[in-house]
A tleap script that builds the chain and sets N, CA, C and O, in Angstrom:
source leaprc.protein.ff14SB
mol = sequence {
  NMET SER LEU PHE LEU LEU GLY VAL CYS ILE
  VAL THR THR LEU SER ALA VAL CYS TYR ILE
  ILE GLU ILE ILE LYS TYR THR LYS ASN ILE
  GLU LYS ILE LYS ILE ARG ASN ILE THR TYR
  LYS LYS ASP CTYR
}
set mol.1.N position { -76.676 -28.185 59.194 }
set mol.1.CA position { -75.378 -29.197 58.711 }
set mol.1.C position { -75.814 -28.591 56.922 }
set mol.1.O position { -74.942 -28.273 56.114 }
set mol.2.N position { -77.540 -28.543 56.578 }
set mol.2.CA position { -78.039 -28.837 55.421 }
set mol.2.C position { -77.352 -27.191 54.932 }
set mol.2.O position { -77.063 -26.994 53.752 }
set mol.3.N position { -77.206 -26.387 55.721 }
set mol.3.CA position { -77.250 -25.082 55.662 }
set mol.3.C position { -75.933 -24.237 55.565 }
set mol.3.O position { -75.720 -23.044 55.351 }
set mol.4.N position { -74.722 -25.883 55.932 }
set mol.4.CA position { -73.831 -25.721 55.685 }
set mol.4.C position { -73.227 -26.849 54.081 }
set mol.4.O position { -72.265 -26.959 53.321 }
set mol.5.N position { -74.155 -27.262 54.261 }
set mol.5.CA position { -73.674 -28.088 52.510 }
set mol.5.C position { -73.976 -26.672 51.420 }
set mol.5.O position { -73.288 -26.040 50.618 }
set mol.6.N position { -75.539 -26.603 51.956 }
set mol.6.CA position { -75.632 -25.826 51.057 }
set mol.6.C position { -74.916 -24.377 50.242 }
set mol.6.O position { -74.962 -23.935 49.094 }
set mol.7.N position { -74.231 -23.934 51.575 }
set mol.7.CA position { -73.268 -22.680 51.147 }
set mol.7.C position { -71.856 -22.892 50.437 }
set mol.7.O position { -71.138 -22.037 49.918 }
set mol.8.N position { -71.594 -24.673 50.592 }
set mol.8.CA position { -70.174 -25.212 50.134 }
set mol.8.C position { -71.057 -24.895 49.199 }
set mol.8.O position { -71.028 -23.852 48.545 }
set mol.9.N position { -71.947 -25.860 49.090 }
set mol.9.CA position { -72.538 -25.924 46.692 }
set mol.9.C position { -72.149 -24.666 46.290 }
set mol.9.O position { -71.206 -24.572 45.504 }
set mol.10.N position { -72.841 -23.461 46.787 }
set mol.10.CA position { -72.990 -22.407 46.307 }
set mol.10.C position { -71.371 -22.077 46.537 }
set mol.10.O position { -70.885 -22.795 45.663 }
set mol.11.N position { -70.607 -21.630 46.982 }
set mol.11.CA position { -69.318 -21.545 46.886 }
set mol.11.C position { -68.901 -22.439 45.419 }
set mol.11.O position { -68.577 -21.914 44.353 }
set mol.12.N position { -68.979 -23.502 45.616 }
set mol.12.CA position { -68.534 -24.649 44.613 }
set mol.12.C position { -68.630 -24.009 43.278 }
set mol.12.O position { -67.774 -23.671 42.461 }
set mol.13.N position { -70.427 -23.917 43.307 }
set mol.13.CA position { -70.555 -22.861 42.268 }
set mol.13.C position { -70.404 -21.617 41.695 }
set mol.13.O position { -71.302 -21.424 40.876 }
set mol.14.N position { -69.772 -20.859 41.772 }
set mol.14.CA position { -69.618 -19.717 41.748 }
set mol.14.C position { -67.857 -19.778 41.470 }
set mol.14.O position { -67.229 -19.120 40.641 }
set mol.15.N position { -67.467 -20.517 42.187 }
set mol.15.CA position { -65.948 -20.412 41.801 }
set mol.15.C position { -65.624 -21.572 40.620 }
set mol.15.O position { -64.639 -21.420 39.896 }
set mol.16.N position { -66.429 -22.631 40.482 }
set mol.16.CA position { -66.314 -22.867 39.048 }
set mol.16.C position { -67.187 -22.250 37.656 }
set mol.16.O position { -67.320 -22.858 36.594 }
set mol.17.N position { -67.543 -21.356 37.866 }
set mol.17.CA position { -67.832 -19.769 37.106 }
set mol.17.C position { -67.176 -18.870 36.556 }
set mol.17.O position { -67.256 -18.384 35.427 }
set mol.18.N position { -66.409 -18.632 37.549 }
set mol.18.CA position { -65.381 -17.829 37.547 }
set mol.18.C position { -64.130 -18.217 37.070 }
set mol.18.O position { -63.456 -17.381 36.468 }
set mol.19.N position { -63.652 -19.497 37.263 }
set mol.19.CA position { -63.231 -20.824 37.107 }
set mol.19.C position { -63.000 -20.327 35.204 }
set mol.19.O position { -62.157 -19.817 34.466 }
set mol.20.N position { -64.828 -21.086 35.148 }
set mol.20.CA position { -64.997 -21.092 33.326 }
set mol.20.C position { -64.677 -19.916 32.619 }
set mol.20.O position { -64.305 -19.929 31.446 }
set mol.21.N position { -64.846 -18.637 33.477 }
set mol.21.CA position { -65.238 -16.623 32.997 }
set mol.21.C position { -63.857 -17.096 32.250 }
set mol.21.O position { -63.639 -17.268 31.050 }
set mol.22.N position { -63.012 -17.241 33.376 }
set mol.22.CA position { -61.175 -16.889 32.934 }
set mol.22.C position { -61.189 -17.704 31.948 }
set mol.22.O position { -61.136 -16.999 30.940 }
set mol.23.N position { -61.238 -18.987 31.602 }
set mol.23.CA position { -60.870 -20.361 30.358 }
set mol.23.C position { -61.122 -19.340 29.176 }
set mol.23.O position { -60.312 -19.196 28.261 }
set mol.24.N position { -62.450 -18.563 29.283 }
set mol.24.CA position { -62.629 -18.210 28.502 }
set mol.24.C position { -62.307 -16.826 27.647 }
set mol.24.O position { -62.221 -16.680 26.428 }
set mol.25.N position { -62.150 -15.788 28.801 }
set mol.25.CA position { -61.144 -14.799 28.840 }
set mol.25.C position { -59.715 -15.248 28.004 }
set mol.25.O position { -59.296 -14.531 27.096 }
set mol.26.N position { -58.977 -16.569 28.424 }
set mol.26.CA position { -57.974 -16.939 27.972 }
set mol.26.C position { -58.171 -17.015 26.365 }
set mol.26.O position { -57.424 -16.253 25.751 }
set mol.27.N position { -58.756 -17.541 25.838 }
set mol.27.CA position { -58.792 -18.673 24.910 }
set mol.27.C position { -59.263 -17.416 23.638 }
set mol.27.O position { -58.862 -17.383 22.474 }
set mol.28.N position { -60.143 -16.540 24.260 }
set mol.28.CA position { -61.112 -15.342 23.002 }
set mol.28.C position { -58.787 -14.678 23.254 }
set mol.28.O position { -57.964 -15.222 22.518 }
set mol.29.N position { -58.455 -13.929 23.984 }
set mol.29.CA position { -57.405 -13.562 23.628 }
set mol.29.C position { -55.923 -14.659 23.362 }
set mol.29.O position { -54.897 -14.127 23.786 }
set mol.30.N position { -55.789 -15.541 22.969 }
set mol.30.CA position { -54.958 -15.765 22.315 }
set mol.30.C position { -55.529 -15.799 21.142 }
set mol.30.O position { -54.804 -15.321 20.270 }
set mol.31.N position { -56.820 -16.278 20.673 }
set mol.31.CA position { -57.393 -16.342 19.228 }
set mol.31.C position { -57.247 -14.938 18.636 }
set mol.31.O position { -57.188 -14.819 17.412 }
set mol.32.N position { -57.175 -13.680 19.580 }
set mol.32.CA position { -56.413 -12.209 19.257 }
set mol.32.C position { -55.683 -12.431 18.366 }
set mol.32.O position { -55.628 -12.492 17.138 }
set mol.33.N position { -54.751 -12.615 19.822 }
set mol.33.CA position { -52.901 -12.856 19.467 }
set mol.33.C position { -52.678 -13.441 18.490 }
set mol.33.O position { -51.638 -12.986 18.013 }
set mol.34.N position { -53.293 -14.658 17.560 }
set mol.34.CA position { -53.479 -16.063 16.864 }
set mol.34.C position { -53.049 -15.042 15.094 }
set mol.34.O position { -52.206 -15.035 14.197 }
set mol.35.N position { -55.016 -13.946 15.748 }
set mol.35.CA position { -55.269 -13.276 14.442 }
set mol.35.C position { -54.256 -11.790 14.359 }
set mol.35.O position { -54.215 -11.406 13.190 }
set mol.36.N position { -53.644 -11.104 15.077 }
set mol.36.CA position { -52.567 -10.220 15.197 }
set mol.36.C position { -51.150 -10.897 14.114 }
set mol.36.O position { -50.683 -10.581 13.019 }
set mol.37.N position { -50.814 -12.092 15.278 }
set mol.37.CA position { -49.306 -12.631 14.241 }
set mol.37.C position { -50.262 -13.343 12.904 }
set mol.37.O position { -49.399 -14.090 12.444 }
set mol.38.N position { -51.126 -13.494 12.286 }
set mol.38.CA position { -51.604 -13.985 10.899 }
set mol.38.C position { -51.418 -12.638 9.974 }
set mol.38.O position { -50.771 -12.711 8.929 }
set mol.39.N position { -52.152 -11.129 10.507 }
set mol.39.CA position { -51.992 -9.784 10.167 }
set mol.39.C position { -50.053 -9.438 9.469 }
set mol.39.O position { -49.434 -9.140 8.448 }
set mol.40.N position { -49.879 -9.752 10.877 }
set mol.40.CA position { -48.457 -9.482 11.288 }
set mol.40.C position { -47.289 -9.812 10.181 }
set mol.40.O position { -46.381 -9.131 9.704 }
set mol.41.N position { -47.933 -11.811 9.896 }
set mol.41.CA position { -47.055 -12.031 8.874 }
set mol.41.C position { -47.539 -11.416 7.532 }
set mol.41.O position { -46.688 -11.465 6.644 }
set mol.42.N position { -48.305 -11.048 7.315 }
set mol.42.CA position { -49.005 -11.071 5.666 }
set mol.42.C position { -48.291 -9.522 5.254 }
set mol.42.O position { -48.065 -9.157 4.100 }
set mol.43.N position { -47.995 -8.695 6.559 }
set mol.43.CA position { -47.318 -7.624 5.971 }
set mol.43.C position { -46.167 -7.709 5.269 }
set mol.43.O position { -45.859 -6.884 4.409 }
set mol.44.N position { -45.073 -9.251 5.760 }
set mol.44.CA position { -43.997 -8.952 5.291 }
set mol.44.C position { -44.358 -9.946 3.685 }
set mol.44.O position { -43.522 -9.986 2.782 }
savepdb mol mol.pdb
quit
């Protein structure tokens, strides 16, 4: 039973880490898009 709980904890932690990484990638992409929009507006 303790091994099962340990496995559940590991899986939960890994999924949480993956989720956080995806959020970080997403926010970085938004920042890049904002920067592009700002430079795009400067051209006009």
